[in-house]
N, C-alpha and C positions, 0 to 999 in steps of 0.2 A: 617468408620467408620460403625455404624449402618443398619441395616432397615428402622429403626426410623430419620436417617438424611437426608433421601435422600425421593426428590420426586415423585408420580409416574407418570410418563407425559403422559403416554398412558390410563388415565381416561381419560374419559368423551369423549378423543378425538380422531380425524377418525386413525386411522392409518394408518402408511407411506406406497402406498406400497413397497415391494420390501425388509423392511428391517426387516433384518434375524437376531436372537436374541442375534449373538453374535455383531453385530455393535449395536444392541440399549443396554446391556451394557454398551460393549463399551464407547458409549457416555453415561447411568444415570452413569461413574462413571467418565468420567474428569466435568459434570458441573451439578450432578444434589443433589449435596448438598444442605438442608436447612443452606439457607440466611433471611437476615431481611434486610426490606424496600425497598429500589431500585437495592439492589446489588440481593437481589433474585430476584427482574424482571429481569434482565438488565442477571444474569446469566440462568435465564429459556431459554430467548431470543437465548444465545447463545446455550442451549442444542436441543431446535427444529430444532436452522441452521446444526447443529451436522448431527441427526438424519437426516431432508431431507435431506444433500449431502450422506449420508448412504447410505439411498436409495435409491439413483438417482441410485448411482452405481452397486446396486445390483441388478436395474431393466436393466443392462447396458448386464447381463448372462445372460438374459432373449430370448428366443428365437425372437422375434424383434428386437434384435438390429445387427445393416451392422454395422458391424466393421470396413469394406473399405469406410463408408460411413462417421463416424462422425470424426469430428472434436473436437478436447477435447484443451477447451479453461481453463488452473486450476491457478485460482489467490491464492493470501495470504490467503486472508480470507474470508469470508458471510461476517464478519461483519462490515467491513470497508467501508463507501458509495464509497468512490470513484472507489470501484471494481465495486460496481452496472454500472456505466456509465458504463465501459469495455461493461461492461454482456446488455448490450442497440445500444452498435453497435454490440454485438456480433449476439444480435434480430434482428436486423436490413442488420448482411451479410445474413440471417436466410432463409429472403422477396427472394433473387434474389439463393442463395443455393440451396433451397427445395426445385424450381424449377430441376435442376441439381441432386436431388436425395440425396442430404448433407447437413449434418446439427452440426450447432455449438451449443456445447456440454457444455456448462460452470457449473463453477463445485471449489470446494476447500473448506481447512479445513473450522470448524464452527467460530472461532476464528486467526488473523494474528499470533495471540503471541505458534500454536499449531506448530511449524516447522514439526515437526514429522508426522503429522497429513496431513500434505500437502504433504511426501513423502512416507507414502506408499501409499497416492491417485492413485499418479502417477503411483508407481508400480505394483496398482491395475489396474490399463488402460490398463498399457501394456503388462499384460497381460492376460487380458480380451482382448486386440487390437483393434487399433482407425484408422484409413488413417491416422492422422496424427496432435499434440498437440502440446499447446503455451503454455508455461510455464513463468507467476511470482517469481523468485527464492526467497526464505522467507530465506531460507539458501543460499548461492546458490554454497561452496562445498556437502555439505548432500543429494542438487538435482545431481549437478556434478558425485559426487558416484554413486546415483541409475542408471543413465543413464547410466554410465562409466560401470557400472554391467550387465548391459543390452542389450548391446553391439550395441546400435543402431539397432535394429529391427521397430523402430517406428520412421518419420523424426520427426522431432522438432528442434521447434521454442524459441523463447522466448520472452516476454510481457511484455512489461511496467519499468522491471528490468530483467537484464541480469546475466547470471552465468562472475567467474573470467575471467582475460585473456587467462589463459591461459589456461583453458578449452572454448573458442573459438569453440573450431572444434568441439566438441556436440552437437550445436547446428545448425543449415541451417542459421538462420536469426537471429536479433533481431526487430521487432518491440517498435519502443515507444520516449520517450523522450533521447536529447542529457544531461544523465548526469549534466555530469562537470557542459557544458555548464549551467543550470536551477541553481547550487550552485551560478555558475559565477555572474551570475545576480544579485542573491540573493544579493554575496556581493556587487556589483555592486554597486544595491540600497543604501544597508547599506551603503558604503561610500562613493555615492550623501548625503545621511540627516546625515550620521558623521563625516565628514570629518577629523577632528583630529584626530581619531582614540572612542576608548573609553573601555570596558569591558563589554567583550558580552560569553554568554550562548550558546555555539550549543543544540537543541532538534533534537536529532537522533529517529531511528523504532530500531529496531533487528540488535545490532552487524553485523550479517555476511550478514545485507541486501547491497546487493551490490552496490546499485542505490539509495544508503541512504550513505553510504561508497562515490561516485564519486560526488555525491552533495558537498557534508560537504572541496571534499579537492578541490573542484572548490571556493567553499568559503574561504574557509583560503586562496587559492592564489594568490585570487587576491585579498581580504585585505593586508596580505603580501606584495606583491611583488613579490612575488618568488613561485621558484616553488616546489610542494612534500612535503609546511614543515603542522607538523602531529599536533601541534598544538600553536595556535600566544602565544606566548607569548611577544609580541612588537615591533613585526616588524610595524611598521605606523604608532605606538604609538597603535596598536589590546592585546591585552589579554582577554584570555582566561582564569575566575575564578573557581577556587579551586571547586568540585565538578560534573566541566562537562568537555565533553557533554551528556545529559538526556538520558539514552536509556528505551526508554517508553513502548515499546515491540509494538506499536500498536495501540495503548490504551487509548483512550480518556480520562477515566478517569486518572489515571495511569499521562494521561501529565502533566492534569491541578494540580493535585497533590505535582509532581515532583516539574513545574515552582513552585506554589504555595510557596513549600516550600522553596526553592530555594531564592526568593525575600524576604523572610525570617531572611533567613540568609546575605544576603547582602541586608541589606533595600536601605547603603546607594554605596553601591558595583560596582552595576552593573545597566549598560545603554543598554542594548541591550542583544534581545534573536530572533535567528535562525533558523527559528523552519525548518529543511532539512524537513518535512509533514507537514500536515495540523492539523493532529491529534486532539489536544485539541481543537481547532475553530470544532469540530463533536459537541460536547460539551456545546454548545451553553451561555449555564443559568453556568455553573461552569468555563468557561473562564473569560465571565462575572465577575463572583466572584473578580479570581483573579486578571484582569486590572482593579477594580473598584481604590486600593489602585493607583494608577499611573496614572489615565485619563488624570488627568491635563500635565501631565508630556508627553506624549503621543501626545495631541493635544498640547503644546508650542514643542515640536522637547531637549525636553530634556529627552526624553525613545523612545527608535526605533525596532516594532516587526512588522518584516518582517515572510514575510512565504509561503512555497511554498503551489502551488494548486489552485483552483478556484471555488469551485463548493458553492453550495449556502446557508449554514452559513458561511466560509469563504467571499463573495461578501460580507452579510450584516453584519458580525466585522468588514470588509476594509470601510462600507457606515457609521459605529457606529465609522468612526473612534477609533476600538480598537487594529488596526492593521496600520499597516500605508503603508504596499506593497506589495503584489499578484504578484512568478511567475506560469501563471498555467500549467498547460498539461492538454494535449485532449486524457483525456480519452476513451470517449468515441470513438471515429476515430478510437487508438489503437486498443480499443476492435473490429470492423467491418476490420480496414485492417489485424490482423493477422488473423482473419479470411477466409479472402481473400488467404493473405500468403499458411497457413495450407491451403488450396482449389489444389491451383499450383501446392507445393510439394506432394501433394497426386494423382494427374495426369505426374507425373513425370518429370513438369519442375523443368528448371533454376530460383533462385528466387533472386533479392541484398541478400547480408550477412547484411546491416543494412539499416535500414529504421527510420529516423526519422518523428515524426508527430509536432513537431512544439512546439514553448512558447506561451504563453500571459503576458505581466506584465499589473497589473492591479495597478495601486494610487485612494488615493484621489483626484483629478481632472479629473482620466477617468473614474471613476468607470462601470459606466450606457451603456462603449462604450466597451471596449477593448476586451467583446467578440462578441462582431457583426465582420464577419472576410471580 
């Protein structure tokens, strides 16, 4: 497209410190094309997150950057509210770490759909040098490849999402949810609400996100009563309908559109959605429109929606009876624990290979108390 199709993001704005021209042009190329209405607003939001991330990375190269004291937390995408809570955990850790000279530095690509941008950020951080790094891999094989290529110069852990089992030696520890168990709990709750089985559609994120794939496996194993089922095809009365699972690339708008299209295509042949992540619920108005035609079925137990995560919009959907069950992670605790494990690695200490941070099951009955530990 020509220049007339792009916004000038810096016009009338405060320049972002540390942002170089090549980084600026890369972000504009990804997100700066003109769109209409709400799409333009969303695109500009992603553009500014991209610019901020690029500027932050550039500042790491400044003379004030203490590589031996920086603990980098690299998430899948800055556009996902779930990772905002990991950021809060990182900042909680900083209240202790700053006194010891360390700093938990939170970063990631503008959008979780941009897997290559996350790999580039990781590569840049390894080049500049940090004391330790925690990564939530959007594309586990791609992240493993850059870590393998860079040869272990920085101690790395994974947080929230892990590498593939064959690549586990590339990281010192995994901090986060037992994702298989999360999926199993989603399956258990769905099974309790629909004991005779039914037609289900799984909603997933990026195809190469190992944490989401583990959740899907846990759910399928519980529903089928067998290990290693790749797609439900009648086991215990459960079928995955054609066109599913839905891969929504961690995008709320895309998730709601794909769910709407699925309901339209299967007006009577679908009984449940199992959301391996709460993406559609992050856009409450759109999600409300999706479920409006089936609200009576949901309230009467004729249609079931179970979802991962217990953030604010998701809890509100539960309280409004737009979803039946939530199985929540503890992302704030993940961010905090990841920072502390990185500190220990930076100081040469040994750390456990796996640190699970727990789960919460929220239903219509306990929605007001399920997160009070």
